[in-house]
Every structure is written in structure tokens, then in C-alpha cells.
MIKE-145639 format. One record per residue (C-alpha): residue number from 1; residue in three letters; x, y negated, z negated. Coordinates in steps of 0.2 Angstrom, whole numbers, plus 2048, in hexadecimal, padded with zeros to 3 digits. Each point is the difference from the previous one (the first is absolute). Layout:
<pts>
PT senu migu  c1  c2  c3
PT  NUM  ALA   X   Y   Z
...
</pts>
This chain:
<pts>
PT senu migu  c1  c2  c3
PT    1  MET 316 930 A78
PT    2  ILE 80D 803 80D
PT    3  PHE 7F4 7FD 80E
PT    4  TYR 7FA 7EF 7F7
PT    5  LEU 813 7FA 7FF
PT    6  ILE 803 805 812
PT    7  PHE 7F0 7F7 806
PT    8  LEU 804 7F0 7F5
PT    9  THR 812 800 808
PT   10  ILE 7F9 801 811
PT   11  ILE 7F4 7F1 7FC
PT   12  ILE 80E 7F6 7F9
PT   13  LEU 80C 803 80F
PT   14  THR 7F1 7FC 80C
PT   15  ILE 7FD 7EF 7F8
PT   16  LYS 813 7FD 800
PT   17  HIS 802 803 812
PT   18  ILE 7F0 7F6 805
PT   19  TYR 806 7F2 7F5
PT   20  GLU 811 800 809
PT   21  ILE 7F7 7FF 811
PT   22  HIS 7F9 7EF 7FB
PT   23  ASN 810 7FA 7F8
PT   24  ILE 807 7F7 80F
PT   25  ASN 810 7F6 802
PT   26  SER 7FA 7EF 806
PT   27  ASN 812 7FA 803
PT   28  ALA 805 810 80B
PT   29  VAL 808 7FD 811
PT   30  LEU 805 80C 80D
PT   31  GLU 810 809 7FD
PT   32  GLN 80A 808 80E
PT   33  LEU 809 811 7FF
PT   34  GLN 80D 806 80D
PT   35  SER 7FE 812 7FB
PT   36  ALA 7F2 80B 7F8
PT   37  ASN 808 804 7EF
PT   38  SER 7F3 808 7F5
PT   39  GLU 808 7F9 7EF
PT   40  GLU 801 7EF 808
PT   41  ILE 7EF 800 807
PT   42  PHE 7F8 805 7EF
PT   43  GLU 809 7F2 7F7
PT   44  HIS 7F8 7F4 80C
PT   45  LEU 7EF 808 7FE
PT   46  LYS 801 7FD 7ED
PT   47  GLU 800 7ED 804
PT   48  ARG 7F1 802 80C
PT   49  LYS 809 7F8 80E
PT   50  PRO 7FC 804 813
PT   51  LEU 80F 808 809
PT   52  LEU 806 800 812
PT   53  ILE 80B 80F 803
PT   54  HIS 80C 801 80E
PT   55  ASN 808 810 807
PT   56  LEU 7F4 80C 7F9
PT   57  VAL 7FB 80A 810
PT   58  ASN 80A 7F8 80E
PT   59  LYS 80F 80B 7FC
PT   60  TYR 7F6 80E 808
PT   61  GLU 802 800 813
PT   62  LYS 7F0 809 804
PT   63  TYR 7F6 7F3 7F8
PT   64  ASN 809 7F1 808
PT   65  ASN 7F8 804 811
PT   66  LEU 7EE 801 7FC
PT   67  SER 7F4 7F6 80B
PT   68  PHE 7EF 802 808
PT   69  GLU 808 808 80F
PT   70  LYS 80A 80C 7F7
PT   71  LEU 7F2 805 7F4
PT   72  SER 7F4 802 80F
PT   73  GLU 80D 80B 80A
PT   74  ASP 803 80B 7F0
PT   75  ASN 7ED 802 7FD
PT   76  PRO 7F8 801 811
PT   77  GLY 7ED 7FF 800
PT   78  LEU 7FF 7FC 7EE
PT   79  ILE 7EF 7F9 7FB
PT   80  ILE 7FF 7F7 7F0
PT   81  HIS 7F0 800 7F5
PT   82  ASP 7FE 7EF 7F7
PT   83  ASN 7F0 7FE 7F6
PT   84  ASN 7F2 801 80D
PT   85  ARG 80B 7FE 810
PT   86  TYR 80D 80B 80A
PT   87  LEU 80F 7F8 807
PT   88  SER 80D 807 80C
PT   89  LEU 812 7FD 7FA
PT   90  LYS 804 7FD 812
PT   91  SER 7F5 7F1 801
PT   92  PHE 80C 7F7 7F5
PT   93  THR 80C 800 80F
PT   94  GLU 7F3 7FB 80C
PT   95  GLU 7F4 7F3 7F8
PT   96  GLN 805 7EE 7FC
PT   97  ASN 7F7 7FF 7EF
PT   98  MET 7FE 80F 7F5
PT   99  TYR 800 804 7ED
PT  100  LEU 7FE 80E 7F4
PT  101  TYR 800 7FB 7EE
PT  102  LYS 806 80B 7F1
PT  103  ASN 7FC 811 807
PT  104  LYS 803 80E 7F3
PT  105  ASP 803 80E 80C
PT  106  LEU 80B 7F9 80E
PT  107  TYR 811 803 7F7
PT  108  GLU 7FD 813 801
PT  109  SER 7FA 800 812
PT  110  LEU 80F 7F6 805
PT  111  HIS 80C 80C 7F5
PT  112  LEU 806 7F1 7F6
PT  113  LYS 7FE 807 7EE
PT  114  GLU 813 801 7FE
PT  115  LEU 801 7EE 804
PT  116  PHE 7F3 7FB 7F3
PT  117  ASP 808 80C 7F3
PT  118  THR 811 7F8 803
PT  119  ILE 7F9 7EE 7FD
PT  120  TYR 7F7 806 7F0
PT  121  GLU 80E 80A 7F8
PT  122  PRO 809 7F1 7F8
PT  123  PHE 7F0 7FC 7F7
PT  124  TYR 7FB 811 7FB
PT  125  SER 7F9 801 7EE
PT  126  GLN 7FA 810 7F7
PT  127  ILE 7F0 7F7 7FB
PT  128  HIS 7FB 7FB 811
PT  129  THR 7F0 808 807
PT  130  TYR 7F4 7FD 80F
PT  131  LYS 80E 7FC 80C
PT  132  ARG 7FA 7FA 811
PT  133  TYR 809 7FE 811
PT  134  LEU 7F7 7F4 80B
PT  135  MET 805 7FA 812
PT  136  SER 7FA 7F0 80A
PT  137  LEU 804 7FE 812
PT  138  TYR 7FE 7EF 808
PT  139  LYS 802 7F9 812
PT  140  GLY 7FD 7EE 804
PT  141  LEU 7FB 7F2 7F4
PT  142  ASN 7F9 808 7F0
PT  143  SER 7FE 7FA 7EE
PT  144  ILE 7FA 809 7F1
PT  145  ILE 7F5 7F7 7F2
PT  146  LEU 807 7FB 7EF
PT  147  THR 803 810 7F7
PT  148  LYS 803 803 7ED
PT  149  ASN 80B 80E 7FB
PT  150  LYS 7F7 80A 7F2
PT  151  HIS 80C 80E 7FF
PT  152  ASN 80F 804 7F6
PT  153  LEU 80B 802 80F
PT  154  CYS 7FD 7F8 811
PT  155  LEU 80D 801 80D
PT  156  ILE 7FF 7F7 811
PT  157  ASN 80C 808 80D
PT  158  GLN 803 7F8 811
PT  159  ILE 802 810 80A
PT  160  TYR 801 7F8 811
PT  161  GLY 7FF 7EE 807
PT  162  GLN 7FF 7F1 7F4
PT  163  SER 7F3 7F7 7F7
PT  164  LYS 7FE 7F0 7F5
PT  165  LEU 7FA 804 7EE
PT  166  TYR 7FA 7F3 7F4
PT  167  LEU 802 805 7ED
PT  168  PHE 7F7 7F7 7F2
PT  169  ASN 803 800 7EE
PT  170  PRO 7F0 804 7F6
PT  171  LYS 801 7EF 7F8
PT  172  HIS 7F9 7F8 810
PT  173  LYS 7F1 80C 801
PT  174  HIS 7F4 7F1 7FE
PT  175  ASP 808 7F7 80E
PT  176  ILE 800 80E 80C
PT  177  ILE 7F1 80B 7FE
PT  178  ASN 7F2 7FE 80D
PT  179  LYS 809 7F4 80A
PT  180  PRO 807 801 812
PT  181  ASN 811 807 802
PT  182  ASP 807 7F1 808
PT  183  SER 7FB 7F5 7F2
PT  184  ILE 809 80A 7F2
PT  185  LYS 811 803 808
PT  186  LYS 807 7F1 7F6
PT  187  TYR 7FD 80A 7F0
PT  188  GLY 80A 810 806
PT  189  GLN 811 805 805
PT  190  LYS 802 804 812
PT  191  ILE 80A 810 803
PT  192  ASN 805 806 812
PT  193  LEU 7FF 812 800
PT  194  THR 80B 809 80D
PT  195  GLN 802 812 804
PT  196  GLY 807 80A 7F1
PT  197  LEU 7FC 7F3 7F2
PT  198  SER 7F5 806 7F1
PT  199  LEU 7F7 7F4 7F5
PT  200  TYR 7FA 805 7EE
PT  201  ILE 7F1 7F5 7FB
PT  202  PRO 7FC 800 7ED
PT  203  VAL 7EF 804 7FA
PT  204  GLU 7F4 7F1 800
PT  205  TRP 80A 7F7 80D
PT  206  TYR 7F7 7FB 810
PT  207  TYR 806 801 812
PT  208  PHE 7FB 7FF 813
PT  209  TYR 80A 802 80F
PT  210  GLU 800 7FB 813
PT  211  CYS 806 80A 80F
PT  212  GLU 802 7F7 811
PT  213  ASN 807 80F 80B
PT  214  GLU 802 812 7FC
PT  215  SER 801 806 7EE
PT  216  ILE 7FF 810 7F6
PT  217  ILE 7FE 7FD 7ED
PT  218  GLY 801 80E 7F3
PT  219  GLU 7F8 7FE 7EF
PT  220  ILE 803 80B 7F0
PT  221  LEU 7F4 7FE 7F2
PT  222  CYS 801 809 7EF
PT  223  ASP 7F8 7FF 7EF
PT  224  ASN 805 809 7F0
PT  225  TYR 7F7 80C 7F5
PT  226  PHE 7FA 7F2 7F4
PT  227  THR 7FA 7F4 80D
PT  228  VAL 7FA 80A 80F
PT  229  ILE 7ED 7FF 7FA
PT  230  TYR 801 7EE 7FC
PT  231  ASN 809 7FB 80F
PT  232  ASN 7F5 808 80C
PT  233  CYS 7F0 7FA 7F8
PT  234  ARG 803 7EE 7FE
</pts>
């Protein structure tokens, strides 16, 4: 009997959390916070609004000087395994056009776990699970395809350089899916990400970003215990 009640409770909570994923705020617009206060952040998360957070990591001097040159100097000879190819970190200081997209191991190779932990800390939840730290490196003109956030937590962090991110409310999904990036920009909000800014993207929202010069972007993804199977199977 106790087992049955526990099982029923888990099922009910799972259904509740999955329902909340799809309960979007069609009127939500970007909110900006000047500091990463956990209580204030979670109040905004309840409203399912995107958040642009200032002054989250740029108060730490050692992270303000990151660049391709510095990372290459600090990690001489580092070879990055990315899917079916191998890239030299130094090549990002020498070549004109390079990219590395959402690598899951690079943050450890570059000893940046503390940076990612600092960014994640104000969003910490006891029910979070399957946390991933991803890094993307860009040099030259690069653009990613339209991407849908399917996770309870998605943080985009401009670690170095700058990029232009276009953010789309799910109410526009029929206007933007399977269409060229340039033709859908009018439906989104343009956000200029500069070094030190962190952007929280609500679940079910869409985004893409463009980089014209040098850019290092970190991404933090999390599910929770009740959505992890659903989120990673859909």
C-alpha cells in the first residue's frame, strides 16, 4: 500500500511538472536584472519570463581577461575532440574562420568548472538533475540554426566576445519553424550579448545567435527529477 501511494504521488508530480512545461506565458517579455539574487530570480521564473542578468561573473577578475590567446597560453598544445574531428585550441588564434559547437568536455579541459558553477548557483534547485555544462567557440562569421529549449533550465553565457541572440516566444512557433534565420528575425527580440551577460531562456522558447568575430559561449542545461525522461525523449 505504501509503495502504491509513493508511485501514485510520483506519477501525479510528473504529470504536474510536464503540464507546467507547456503552460507558457504568451505575453512574457525580457526582464533585466542588475544582480543575481536567487529570491528575485525565482520570482521571475514563476512568471516564465526570459531574464538577462548583469554582473553575475564579471566581478571576478580572473574571468574578465579570458580570450583565445589567454586560453591557448594557459593550455599549450591542447587538442579538442569534437564528435568525429580533432581541433587544436591554438587554431582559434591562427585561422580566420573556426567553430566548435556545444562541446561537453571543454569546460573541464580549460579548468572553467568554477566559472560555470558560479553562473549556475543562483538558479540552483534541489530537484535539478542531469546538469550539463557546454562550450561553444567561434571565430569569424558564424550562425546557429533555430533551437528550441526543451529543458527546465537553459542559461546562455557570453564568456568572451559578443554575439547577437534572437529570442522567440513559443506563440510564434508556426511563423518561425523551418524558415531561414533572416526571415524570422522580425518575430523575435534581438539581444546583444556582451562579455559577462547571462541569459535565462524559458522552456519551450526558441532562439538562435550570430557571431561576427571572436566569441566564447557557455550553456548550462538542467532538467528535474520529474521531467528528465520526458525532456530527453521528445
